[in-house]
C-alpha positions, -999 to +999 in steps of 0.1 A: +705-305-481+675-315-471+664-331-437+654-364-441+628-388-414+658-411-398+653-447-412+678-468-401+681-495-431+656-474-462+667-493-483+663-523-466+629-514-461+620-504-490+636-540-501+616-563-476+582-547-487+591-556-519+596-590-514+564-588-491+547-575-519+559-598-546+549-624-530+516-611-537+518-606-574+501-572-570+517-544-590+492-522-569+506-535-538+544-537-552+540-496-560+522-490-523+551-500-512+575-477-533+550-442-520+552-454-484+592-457-486+596-420-511+567-409-478+591-420-455+621-405-471+609-373-488+624-340-475+609-323-444+589-293-454+601-276-421+636-280-436+663-265-417+676-249-440+717-236-441+740-206-446+749-195-486+774-174-503+753-166-533+770-156-564+744-134-589+760-115-625+740-089-642+740-098-683+751-069-698+713-063-715+703-067-678+724-045-664+720-016-686+683-018-684+689-017-646+709+013-644+689+033-672+663+034-645+681+047-613+705+009-604+700-017-586+689+003-554+654-007-542+662-042-552+693-042-528+671-027-504+640-049-507+667-081-507+681-060-472+651-066-454+638-096-468+662-118-461+689-102-441+723-111-457+752-113-428+774-095-459+764-086-496+798-072-514+801-061-558+829-068-576+844-040-588+855-049-623+815-064-633+780-065-624+783-087-596+770-092-564+780-121-536+760-127-505+758-145-478+725-155-462+704-178-442+676-194-458+656-211-435+637-229-466+633-243-500+607-218-506+629-188-494+662-201-517+635-202-548+622-168-536+654-155-537+668-174-565+635-154-584+639-121-571+678-124-584+672-144-621+642-116-632+672-089-616+701-098-632+686-119-667+713-149-651+702-176-632+723-167-598+749-198-580+744-207-544+769-223-522+762-238-490+785-230-464+797-249-430+811-240-399+849-261-400+834-276-367+804-294-388+830-299-418+851-315-397+823-335-381+811-345-419+846-356-426+849-381-399+812-397-406+823-402-440+856-420-429+836-444-413+819-457-444+838-489-461+850-477-491+871-502-510+908-493-511 
């Protein structure tokens, strides 16, 4: 989920800009309107981040290689210091870990993804988490949408 700059009606803004540009019948002007629109809705680089459940499962080959080199302790220590997970659990039935971590930016998410991918040999799964209060607010806001019956 990305924080976006507030625009009351971004589609209306885009259409009004295209309508104005169409009267000029200039493709370059229409592309300028599109560029302005995309700039307005672009993800904020100072993205507020969020809380995630991160699941990483090592392939058999990577798990064996990690075990042969002394285990995953060093990488878990690094992840603990760098990302400060609020929880870290292992699955006793497979080479799988679960972390709950607050990632302040998309760059932090990408960094953790690369570390876990390189370590495990598989792609980790990131599941966004939200408090019951925020979830309730989202549900109440969604109920305001004009959804057809």
